[in-house]
C-alpha positions as CSV (number, residue, x, y, z in Angstrom):
1,M,14.6,22.5,-91.3
2,H,12.7,21.9,-94.6
3,N,11.3,24.7,-96.6
4,T,7.8,25.7,-95.4
5,E,7.2,28.4,-98.0
6,S,4.2,26.3,-99.2
7,D,2.4,26.9,-95.9
8,M,1.9,30.6,-96.8
9,K,0.5,29.9,-100.2
10,F,-1.9,27.0,-99.3
11,S,-5.3,27.4,-100.9
12,K,-8.0,24.7,-101.3
13,N,-9.4,26.7,-104.2
14,K,-7.6,24.7,-106.8
15,K,-8.9,22.2,-109.3
16,Y,-8.0,19.3,-107.0
17,E,-8.1,19.6,-103.2
18,V,-5.9,16.5,-102.8
19,A,-3.8,14.6,-105.2
20,A,-2.1,11.4,-104.1
21,L,0.9,9.5,-105.6
22,G,1.8,5.9,-105.1
23,E,0.5,2.4,-105.3
24,L,-2.9,1.2,-106.5
25,L,-3.2,-2.5,-106.3
26,I,-5.4,-5.5,-105.5
27,D,-5.6,-6.7,-101.8
28,F,-6.7,-10.3,-101.9
29,T,-8.4,-11.1,-98.6
30,Q,-9.8,-14.4,-97.4
31,N,-13.6,-14.4,-97.4
32,G,-14.6,-17.9,-96.3
33,L,-13.9,-21.4,-97.5
34,S,-15.1,-23.4,-100.5
35,P,-17.0,-26.7,-100.1
36,Q,-13.6,-28.4,-100.6
37,G,-12.1,-26.4,-97.7
38,N,-10.0,-24.0,-99.9
39,W,-9.7,-20.3,-99.2
40,L,-12.0,-18.1,-101.2
41,L,-10.1,-14.9,-102.0
42,E,-11.9,-11.5,-102.5
43,A,-10.2,-9.1,-104.9
44,N,-10.4,-5.8,-103.0
45,P,-9.1,-2.6,-104.6
46,G,-6.5,-1.1,-102.4
47,G,-3.3,0.9,-102.0
48,A,-2.8,3.4,-99.2
49,P,-2.8,6.6,-101.3
50,C,-6.0,5.7,-103.1
51,N,-7.6,4.7,-99.8
52,V,-7.0,8.2,-98.6
53,L,-8.5,9.6,-101.7
54,A,-11.5,7.3,-101.5
55,M,-12.3,8.6,-98.0
56,L,-11.9,12.2,-99.1
57,C,-14.3,11.6,-102.0
58,K,-16.8,10.2,-99.5
59,L,-16.5,13.5,-97.6
60,G,-17.1,15.5,-100.8
61,H,-13.6,16.6,-101.9
62,R,-12.1,16.8,-105.3
63,T,-9.2,14.3,-105.8
64,A,-6.8,12.9,-108.4
65,F,-4.5,10.0,-108.4
66,I,-1.0,9.7,-109.9
67,G,0.3,6.2,-110.4
68,K,0.6,3.2,-112.7
69,V,-1.2,-0.1,-113.1
70,G,-1.0,-2.9,-115.6
71,D,-3.2,-2.9,-118.7
72,D,-4.6,-6.2,-117.5
73,M,-7.8,-7.4,-115.9
74,F,-6.8,-6.1,-112.4
75,G,-5.6,-2.7,-113.7
76,N,-8.7,-2.1,-115.7
77,M,-10.9,-3.1,-112.7
78,L,-9.0,-0.6,-110.5
79,K,-9.3,2.2,-113.0
80,E,-13.1,1.6,-113.3
81,R,-13.5,1.4,-109.5
82,I,-11.7,4.6,-108.6
83,E,-13.5,6.5,-111.4
84,T,-16.8,5.3,-110.0
85,I,-15.8,6.6,-106.6
86,G,-15.0,10.0,-108.1
87,I,-11.2,10.0,-108.2
88,D,-9.7,11.6,-111.3
89,T,-7.6,9.1,-113.3
90,A,-6.1,11.5,-115.9
91,N,-2.6,10.6,-114.6
92,L,-3.3,6.9,-114.0
93,V,-0.8,5.3,-116.4
94,M,-1.8,1.9,-117.9
95,S,1.4,-0.2,-118.6
96,D,1.6,-2.8,-121.4
97,T,4.8,-4.2,-120.0
98,C,4.3,-4.5,-116.2
99,K,1.5,-6.3,-114.3
100,T,-0.7,-4.7,-111.7
101,T,0.8,-5.2,-108.2
102,L,-1.0,-7.8,-106.0
103,A,-1.0,-8.1,-102.2
104,F,-2.4,-11.1,-100.3
105,V,-3.6,-10.2,-96.9
106,H,-3.7,-12.6,-94.0
107,T,-6.1,-11.4,-91.3
108,A,-5.6,-12.6,-87.7
109,S,-8.5,-13.2,-85.3
110,D,-8.2,-9.7,-83.8
111,G,-8.4,-8.1,-87.3
112,D,-4.7,-7.3,-87.6
113,R,-3.0,-8.4,-90.8
114,S,0.2,-9.4,-92.6
115,F,1.0,-9.1,-96.3
116,S,2.5,-11.2,-99.1
117,F,3.3,-8.9,-102.1
118,Y,3.7,-9.8,-105.8
119,R,5.6,-6.8,-107.0
120,N,8.8,-7.8,-108.7
121,P,8.3,-6.0,-110.9
122,G,5.0,-4.3,-110.3
123,A,3.5,-1.6,-112.4
124,D,3.2,0.9,-109.5
125,A,7.0,0.8,-109.0
126,A,7.6,1.4,-112.7
127,L,6.1,4.9,-112.8
128,E,8.6,7.3,-114.5
129,K,9.2,11.0,-114.0
130,S,8.2,11.6,-117.7
131,E,4.8,10.1,-117.0
132,I,3.9,12.6,-114.3
133,N,1.5,15.4,-115.3
134,A,3.1,18.5,-113.8
135,A,-0.1,20.5,-114.5
136,L,-2.0,18.2,-112.2
137,L,0.5,18.8,-109.4
138,T,0.4,22.5,-109.7
139,S,-3.5,22.4,-109.7
140,S,-3.6,20.5,-106.3
141,A,-3.9,22.1,-102.9
142,I,-2.4,19.1,-101.1
143,L,-0.2,16.3,-102.4
144,H,-0.3,13.1,-100.3
145,Y,2.4,10.4,-100.6
146,G,3.9,7.4,-98.9
147,S,7.2,5.5,-98.9
148,L,6.2,2.6,-101.2
149,S,6.8,5.0,-104.2
150,M,10.4,5.3,-103.0
151,T,11.5,1.7,-102.8
152,N,13.3,1.6,-106.1
153,E,13.8,3.3,-109.4
154,P,12.3,4.7,-111.5
155,V,9.4,5.5,-109.2
156,N,11.7,7.1,-106.5
157,T,12.9,9.7,-109.0
158,A,9.3,10.3,-110.1
159,T,8.3,10.8,-106.5
160,V,11.1,13.3,-105.8
161,Y,10.1,15.3,-108.9
162,A,6.4,15.3,-107.8
163,L,7.2,16.6,-104.3
164,E,9.4,19.4,-105.7
165,T,6.9,20.4,-108.3
166,A,3.9,20.4,-105.9
167,A,5.8,22.4,-103.2
168,K,7.0,25.0,-105.6
169,A,3.3,25.5,-106.6
170,G,2.3,26.1,-103.0
171,A,0.8,22.7,-102.2
172,L,0.9,21.3,-98.7
173,L,2.8,17.9,-98.6
174,S,1.2,15.1,-96.6
175,F,3.2,12.0,-95.8
176,D,2.4,8.6,-94.3
177,P,5.4,6.3,-94.3
178,N,3.2,3.1,-94.5
179,L,6.3,1.0,-93.9
180,R,6.2,-2.5,-95.4
181,P,9.6,-4.1,-94.7
182,V,9.2,-6.9,-97.2
183,L,9.2,-4.4,-100.1
184,W,12.6,-2.9,-99.3
185,D,16.0,-4.3,-100.1
186,S,17.2,-3.3,-96.6
187,L,15.7,-1.6,-93.5
188,E,18.6,0.9,-93.7
189,H,17.3,1.9,-97.2
190,A,13.8,2.1,-95.9
191,K,14.8,4.4,-93.1
192,E,16.8,6.7,-95.3
193,R,13.9,7.2,-97.8
194,I,11.3,7.6,-95.0
195,M,13.4,10.2,-93.4
196,F,13.6,12.0,-96.8
197,G,9.8,11.8,-97.0
198,I,9.5,13.3,-93.5
199,S,12.0,16.1,-94.3
200,K,9.7,17.3,-97.1
201,C,6.3,17.2,-95.5
202,N,4.1,19.8,-93.8
203,I,1.7,17.2,-92.4
204,L,2.9,13.8,-91.0
205,K,0.7,10.8,-90.1
206,I,2.9,8.1,-88.7
207,A,2.2,4.9,-86.8
208,D,3.8,4.4,-83.4
209,E,6.0,1.5,-84.5
210,E,7.2,3.6,-87.5
211,L,8.1,6.5,-85.2
212,A,10.1,4.1,-83.1
213,F,11.8,2.7,-86.3
214,C,12.7,6.2,-87.4
215,T,13.9,7.7,-84.1
216,G,14.9,4.7,-82.0
217,E,12.6,6.0,-79.3
218,Q,9.8,3.8,-77.9
219,D,8.3,6.7,-76.1
220,I,6.1,8.8,-78.5
221,V,6.8,12.2,-77.0
222,K,10.6,11.5,-77.1
223,G,10.3,10.4,-80.7
224,I,8.4,13.5,-81.7
225,L,10.9,15.7,-80.0
226,K,13.7,14.0,-81.8
227,L,12.0,14.6,-85.2
228,R,11.3,18.2,-84.4
229,T,15.0,18.9,-83.6
230,K,15.5,18.3,-87.3
231,Y,12.3,19.1,-89.1
232,N,9.7,21.9,-88.9
233,I,6.5,19.9,-89.2
234,P,3.7,21.7,-87.4
235,L,1.1,18.9,-87.4
236,I,2.1,15.3,-86.5
237,T,-0.4,12.6,-85.8
238,V,0.6,9.2,-84.4
239,T,-1.7,6.3,-84.8
240,Q,-1.6,3.5,-82.2
241,G,-3.8,0.8,-83.6
242,K,-6.4,-0.4,-81.0
243,H,-5.0,2.2,-78.6
244,G,-6.2,5.2,-80.6
245,C,-4.1,8.1,-81.5
246,R,-1.8,10.9,-80.3
247,A,-1.4,14.2,-82.0
248,F,0.8,17.2,-81.8
249,Y,0.6,20.7,-83.2
250,D,3.2,23.5,-82.8
251,D,3.4,26.5,-85.1
252,G,5.5,28.6,-82.8
253,S,2.6,30.4,-81.2
254,I,0.3,27.6,-80.1
255,T,1.3,24.1,-78.8
256,L,-1.3,21.3,-78.7
257,D,-0.9,17.7,-77.5
258,A,-3.8,15.3,-77.4
259,Q,-4.4,11.6,-76.9
260,Y,-7.6,9.8,-77.7
261,P,-8.6,6.1,-77.3
262,T,-10.2,4.2,-80.2
263,F,-13.9,3.5,-80.3
264,T,-14.2,0.1,-78.6
265,S,-18.0,-0.3,-79.3
266,V,-17.3,-1.5,-82.9
267,K,-16.4,-5.1,-83.8
268,T,-13.1,-5.1,-85.7
269,I,-12.8,-7.7,-88.5
270,D,-10.1,-6.2,-90.8
271,T,-7.8,-3.3,-90.0
272,T,-6.8,-2.7,-93.6
273,G,-7.1,1.0,-94.4
274,A,-7.7,2.2,-90.9
275,G,-4.6,4.5,-90.9
276,D,-5.5,5.8,-94.4
277,T,-9.0,6.6,-93.3
278,F,-7.7,8.5,-90.3
279,C,-5.2,10.4,-92.5
280,A,-8.0,11.4,-94.9
281,C,-10.1,12.8,-92.1
282,I,-7.1,15.0,-90.9
283,L,-6.8,16.3,-94.4
284,H,-10.6,16.8,-94.6
285,D,-10.4,19.1,-91.5
286,I,-7.5,21.1,-93.0
287,L,-9.4,21.6,-96.2
288,K,-12.5,22.8,-94.2
289,N,-10.8,24.9,-91.5
290,G,-7.3,25.9,-92.8
291,Y,-3.8,24.9,-91.8
292,D,-2.9,27.5,-89.3
293,D,-5.9,28.3,-87.1
294,F,-5.9,25.4,-84.6
295,S,-7.5,25.6,-81.2
296,E,-8.0,23.0,-78.5
297,N,-11.7,22.5,-79.5
298,R,-10.9,22.2,-83.2
299,F,-8.0,19.7,-82.4
300,H,-10.4,17.7,-80.2
301,D,-13.2,17.6,-82.9
302,M,-10.7,16.7,-85.7
303,L,-9.2,13.8,-83.8
304,I,-12.5,12.4,-82.5
305,F,-13.9,12.4,-86.1
306,A,-10.7,10.7,-87.5
307,N,-10.7,8.1,-84.8
308,A,-14.4,7.3,-85.3
309,A,-13.9,6.9,-89.1
310,S,-10.9,4.7,-88.7
311,S,-12.8,2.6,-86.2
312,L,-15.7,2.1,-88.6
313,I,-13.5,1.0,-91.5
314,T,-12.2,-1.9,-89.4
315,T,-15.8,-3.3,-89.3
316,R,-15.6,-3.9,-93.0
317,K,-13.5,-6.1,-95.3
318,G,-11.3,-4.1,-97.6
319,A,-11.1,-0.3,-97.6
320,L,-11.2,1.6,-100.8
321,S,-14.7,0.6,-101.8
322,V,-16.4,0.6,-98.3
323,M,-15.4,3.9,-96.7
324,P,-17.8,5.2,-94.1
325,S,-20.1,8.2,-94.8
326,E,-20.0,11.4,-92.7
327,A,-23.4,10.5,-91.3
328,D,-22.1,7.1,-90.2
329,I,-19.1,8.7,-88.5
330,K,-21.2,11.3,-86.7
331,S,-23.7,8.6,-85.6
332,L,-20.9,6.6,-84.0
333,I,-19.6,9.7,-82.2
334,A,-23.1,10.5,-81.0
335,K,-23.6,7.0,-79.6
336,T,-20.3,7.0,-77.8
337,T,-19.9,10.5,-76.4
């Protein structure tokens, strides 16, 4: 069992409601063809942790990002963009030695995607422990992180330090593995670090294929049970792509298990950021309603809202700059239910 001391201290009344650590990069997505038949690529700001923060900003929350980009045309564009959204960049490090990480996204006809990364080295993976502002971590109610900040050194050591510092200050730790196999030297290494990330978190958002990867269980309930034999994680949500989501809550006194389909009325064109949008909406609910007062009705409302938001983001290319508003989300729910 991991230490859940931070559960008791959780307070959203800190300078930042959510800080996130990890990758901030450019997602190049195809957006038509030139007259010569060549791909036209659109430079979309991206990176899972900042996607989460962008959605939280849209919902009115105070956020901050911890990470590193190159002091180049892409890094400067990213800094300007997330500042415009409202994400604090006091701990965004601009590197004069590493270039901003780039991802080229290939989108299939059903909106699903595959990635080609240019990150060897990439600035996000070069973040050092000494570059992390501890005061920012201790001023945050929730710290959100993924596994891409644990693929290699020095960012792995920086991530471990950040988790320890935030937990000691009473922050809740939110983890989304966001597995990208091509960025790891081996799948064994990926699994080891993802399990480390799971062992530290209070809130876990995991995709169904990632749960199977970690536990060896294709059945979601069996996978959750296997995780819970090792780790005390009260809230676990499992995203299932076009099949919606499954969620579990167990704090020793109340046990909740719910499954909801996705919103099929929307036309999916790009699934980039859907899981990040879903995760942000779960954190939004925790910030509004607390971490320990769950009921069946609250669980239902939280998951419907998160499902609707993640469905809406799939109707737009990119993610970080085009997050849906609360009004858009509620409108979709009203039309569908």
